[in-house]
TIVO-2410 file (N, C-alpha, C; in nm, 3 decimals):
# residues 72
REC num residu      c1      c2      c3 atome chaine
REC   1      M  21.939  -8.141   9.082     N      A
REC   1      M  22.026  -8.115   9.195    CA      A
REC   1      M  21.960  -8.011   9.287     C      A
REC   2      S  21.895  -7.910   9.226     N      A
REC   2      S  21.822  -7.814   9.307    CA      A
REC   2      S  21.719  -7.743   9.221     C      A
REC   3      G  21.619  -7.686   9.285     N      A
REC   3      G  21.512  -7.615   9.211    CA      A
REC   3      G  21.400  -7.710   9.166     C      A
REC   4      E  21.300  -7.649   9.109     N      A
REC   4      E  21.183  -7.724   9.060    CA      A
REC   4      E  21.147  -7.675   8.922     C      A
REC   5      G  21.093  -7.765   8.842     N      A
REC   5      G  21.055  -7.723   8.708    CA      A
REC   5      G  20.969  -7.826   8.638     C      A
REC   6      E  20.955  -7.804   8.510     N      A
REC   6      E  20.882  -7.899   8.425    CA      A
REC   6      E  20.966  -7.939   8.305     C      A
REC   7      Q  20.962  -8.068   8.275     N      A
REC   7      Q  21.036  -8.117   8.158    CA      A
REC   7      Q  20.934  -8.158   8.052     C      A
REC   8      M  20.949  -8.099   7.934     N      A
REC   8      M  20.868  -8.136   7.824    CA      A
REC   8      M  20.951  -8.225   7.730     C      A
REC   9      V  20.893  -8.335   7.684     N      A
REC   9      V  20.959  -8.426   7.593    CA      A
REC   9      V  20.862  -8.453   7.482     C      A
REC  10      D  20.899  -8.411   7.360     N      A
REC  10      D  20.818  -8.429   7.236    CA      A
REC  10      D  20.678  -8.370   7.261     C      A
REC  11      E  20.573  -8.442   7.229     N      A
REC  11      E  20.438  -8.390   7.245    CA      A
REC  11      E  20.369  -8.441   7.371     C      A
REC  12      Q  20.447  -8.495   7.460     N      A
REC  12      Q  20.387  -8.552   7.588    CA      A
REC  12      Q  20.356  -8.438   7.686     C      A
REC  13      P  20.264  -8.461   7.781     N      A
REC  13      P  20.241  -8.363   7.886    CA      A
REC  13      P  20.365  -8.335   7.967     C      A
REC  14      P  20.381  -8.214   8.022     N      A
REC  14      P  20.500  -8.186   8.103    CA      A
REC  14      P  20.508  -8.277   8.228     C      A
REC  15      V  20.632  -8.308   8.266     N      A
REC  15      V  20.661  -8.385   8.384    CA      A
REC  15      V  20.724  -8.296   8.488     C      A
REC  16      R  20.677  -8.299   8.609     N      A
REC  16      R  20.735  -8.217   8.715    CA      A
REC  16      R  20.872  -8.276   8.755     C      A
REC  17      V  20.973  -8.188   8.769     N      A
REC  17      V  21.107  -8.235   8.809    CA      A
REC  17      V  21.148  -8.162   8.936     C      A
REC  18      R  21.213  -8.235   9.027     N      A
REC  18      R  21.265  -8.180   9.150    CA      A
REC  18      R  21.399  -8.247   9.176     C      A
REC  19      P  21.473  -8.204   9.281     N      A
REC  19      P  21.598  -8.273   9.308    CA      A
REC  19      P  21.581  -8.420   9.322     C      A
REC  20      G  21.669  -8.496   9.259     N      A
REC  20      G  21.664  -8.641   9.262    CA      A
REC  20      G  21.590  -8.704   9.144     C      A
REC  21      A  21.524  -8.619   9.063     N      A
REC  21      A  21.451  -8.674   8.945    CA      A
REC  21      A  21.550  -8.713   8.836     C      A
REC  22      S  21.507  -8.810   8.759     N      A
REC  22      S  21.588  -8.855   8.645    CA      A
REC  22      S  21.496  -8.866   8.526     C      A
REC  23      I  21.536  -8.807   8.412     N      A
REC  23      I  21.456  -8.806   8.289    CA      A
REC  23      I  21.542  -8.856   8.175     C      A
REC  24      F  21.489  -8.952   8.096     N      A
REC  24      F  21.559  -9.001   7.979    CA      A
REC  24      F  21.498  -8.931   7.855     C      A
REC  25      I  21.580  -8.871   7.776     N      A
REC  25      I  21.535  -8.807   7.653    CA      A
REC  25      I  21.606  -8.872   7.537     C      A
REC  26      P  21.533  -8.943   7.450     N      A
REC  26      P  21.600  -9.010   7.336    CA      A
REC  26      P  21.662  -8.909   7.243     C      A
REC  27      A  21.760  -8.953   7.168     N      A
REC  27      A  21.829  -8.869   7.071    CA      A
REC  27      A  21.730  -8.811   6.969     C      A
REC  28      D  21.753  -8.690   6.928     N      A
REC  28      D  21.678  -8.624   6.819    CA      A
REC  28      D  21.530  -8.607   6.855     C      A
REC  29      V  21.499  -8.589   6.983     N      A
REC  29      V  21.361  -8.565   7.026    CA      A
REC  29      V  21.354  -8.419   7.080     C      A
REC  30      N  21.256  -8.344   7.037     N      A
REC  30      N  21.236  -8.209   7.091    CA      A
REC  30      N  21.208  -8.214   7.240     C      A
REC  31      H  21.270  -8.123   7.313     N      A
REC  31      H  21.246  -8.120   7.457    CA      A
REC  31      H  21.289  -7.983   7.512     C      A
REC  32      S  21.236  -7.950   7.631     N      A
REC  32      S  21.272  -7.827   7.696    CA      A
REC  32      S  21.248  -7.842   7.845     C      A
REC  33      T  21.324  -7.764   7.922     N      A
REC  33      T  21.310  -7.761   8.069    CA      A
REC  33      T  21.276  -7.618   8.110     C      A
REC  34      V  21.174  -7.605   8.194     N      A
REC  34      V  21.130  -7.476   8.241    CA      A
REC  34      V  21.141  -7.470   8.391     C      A
REC  35      N  21.206  -7.369   8.442     N      A
REC  35      N  21.212  -7.345   8.588    CA      A
REC  35      N  21.082  -7.288   8.634     C      A
REC  36      T  21.011  -7.363   8.725     N      A
REC  36      T  20.883  -7.311   8.778    CA      A
REC  36      T  20.898  -7.268   8.924     C      A
REC  37      G  21.016  -7.282   8.979     N      A
REC  37      G  21.037  -7.250   9.123    CA      A
REC  37      G  21.089  -7.108   9.142     C      A
REC  38      W  21.125  -7.081   9.266     N      A
REC  38      W  21.171  -6.947   9.305    CA      A
REC  38      W  21.322  -6.938   9.303     C      A
REC  39      E  21.391  -7.053   9.291     N      A
REC  39      E  21.539  -7.053   9.293    CA      A
REC  39      E  21.595  -7.107   9.161     C      A
REC  40      P  21.718  -7.080   9.126     N      A
REC  40      P  21.777  -7.133   9.006    CA      A
REC  40      P  21.775  -7.285   9.008     C      A
REC  41      M  21.751  -7.346   8.890     N      A
REC  41      M  21.761  -7.493   8.882    CA      A
REC  41      M  21.904  -7.529   8.852     C      A
REC  42      R  21.954  -7.634   8.919     N      A
REC  42      R  22.085  -7.689   8.892    CA      A
REC  42      R  22.063  -7.827   8.842     C      A
REC  43      L  22.106  -7.856   8.719     N      A
REC  43      L  22.085  -7.984   8.656    CA      A
REC  43      L  22.216  -8.054   8.627     C      A
REC  44      L  22.214  -8.183   8.637     N      A
REC  44      L  22.324  -8.264   8.589    CA      A
REC  44      L  22.277  -8.331   8.463     C      A
REC  45      V  22.343  -8.303   8.353     N      A
REC  45      V  22.301  -8.355   8.222    CA      A
REC  45      V  22.411  -8.447   8.168     C      A
REC  46      V  22.373  -8.568   8.123     N      A
REC  46      V  22.468  -8.662   8.074    CA      A
REC  46      V  22.428  -8.694   7.931     C      A
REC  47      Y  22.519  -8.677   7.837     N      A
REC  47      Y  22.498  -8.710   7.698    CA      A
REC  47      Y  22.570  -8.838   7.663     C      A
REC  48      S  22.499  -8.934   7.606     N      A
REC  48      S  22.561  -9.059   7.568    CA      A
REC  48      S  22.492  -9.107   7.438     C      A
REC  49      P  22.565  -9.111   7.330     N      A
REC  49      P  22.708  -9.079   7.315    CA      A
REC  49      P  22.729  -8.928   7.325     C      A
REC  50      P  22.850  -8.887   7.359     N      A
REC  50      P  22.879  -8.744   7.371    CA      A
REC  50      P  22.882  -8.672   7.236     C      A
REC  51      G  22.877  -8.542   7.242     N      A
REC  51      G  22.893  -8.461   7.122    CA      A
REC  51      G  22.792  -8.348   7.113     C      A
REC  52      S  22.663  -8.377   7.129     N      A
REC  52      S  22.565  -8.272   7.111    CA      A
REC  52      S  22.558  -8.175   7.227     C      A
REC  53      E  22.626  -8.202   7.334     N      A
REC  53      E  22.625  -8.111   7.449    CA      A
REC  53      E  22.708  -7.986   7.425     C      A
REC  54      R  22.782  -7.979   7.316     N      A
REC  54      R  22.868  -7.868   7.291    CA      A
REC  54      R  22.792  -7.732   7.292     C      A
REC  55      G  22.667  -7.735   7.244     N      A
REC  55      G  22.588  -7.610   7.240    CA      A
REC  55      G  22.553  -7.560   7.380     C      A
REC  56      L  22.555  -7.642   7.481     N      A
REC  56      L  22.526  -7.600   7.619    CA      A
REC  56      L  22.634  -7.513   7.677     C      A
REC  57      R  22.755  -7.523   7.628     N      A
REC  57      R  22.868  -7.451   7.684    CA      A
REC  57      R  22.850  -7.299   7.670     C      A
REC  58      D  22.764  -7.254   7.579     N      A
REC  58      D  22.744  -7.111   7.558    CA      A
REC  58      D  22.640  -7.053   7.650     C      A
REC  59      I  22.572  -7.137   7.731     N      A
REC  59      I  22.467  -7.088   7.821    CA      A
REC  59      I  22.537  -7.023   7.942     C      A
REC  60      P  22.494  -6.899   7.978     N      A
REC  60      P  22.554  -6.834   8.094    CA      A
REC  60      P  22.542  -6.920   8.219     C      A
REC  61      G  22.651  -6.932   8.293     N      A
REC  61      G  22.655  -7.012   8.415    CA      A
REC  61      G  22.688  -7.157   8.395     C      A
REC  62      C  22.705  -7.201   8.272     N      A
REC  62      C  22.742  -7.342   8.245    CA      A
REC  62      C  22.880  -7.369   8.298     C      A
REC  63      Q  22.896  -7.476   8.370     N      A
REC  63      Q  23.029  -7.519   8.421    CA      A
REC  63      Q  23.065  -7.652   8.360     C      A
REC  64      V  23.184  -7.663   8.307     N      A
REC  64      V  23.235  -7.790   8.260    CA      A
REC  64      V  23.346  -7.833   8.355     C      A
REC  65      L  23.327  -7.946   8.423     N      A
REC  65      L  23.420  -7.992   8.525    CA      A
REC  65      L  23.500  -8.113   8.472     C      A
REC  66      P  23.628  -8.120   8.511     N      A
REC  66      P  23.707  -8.234   8.476    CA      A
REC  66      P  23.650  -8.363   8.542     C      A
REC  67      P  23.676  -8.479   8.489     N      A
REC  67      P  23.626  -8.603   8.553    CA      A
REC  67      P  23.670  -8.610   8.698     C      A
REC  68      G  23.579  -8.644   8.786     N      A
REC  68      G  23.608  -8.661   8.930    CA      A
REC  68      G  23.597  -8.537   9.009     C      A
REC  69      E  23.584  -8.418   8.949     N      A
REC  69      E  23.572  -8.293   9.024    CA      A
REC  69      E  23.423  -8.265   9.049     C      A
REC  70      L  23.391  -8.224   9.174     N      A
REC  70      L  23.256  -8.193   9.210    CA      A
REC  70      L  23.232  -8.043   9.206     C      A
REC  71      P  23.109  -7.999   9.175     N      A
REC  71      P  23.080  -7.854   9.174    CA      A
REC  71      P  23.096  -7.796   9.314     C      A
REC  72      K  23.131  -7.671   9.316     N      A
REC  72      K  23.153  -7.602   9.447    CA      A
REC  72      K  23.028  -7.526   9.487     C      A
***
């Protein structure tokens, strides 16, 4: 959504991510996202099937929005 960074998935080389990028990460695969830009990264993350995203709710600044509501 905003910012720039690198997405690491398993043992593959990092992939540059910018607004509009889409990354598929299979279940149970090690991964990480690193902000390489000057502004905060804003990400939209979708878990399917749901469940493992519960750990993200503890990250400072995490917002959980009801269905249909857009971030402000």
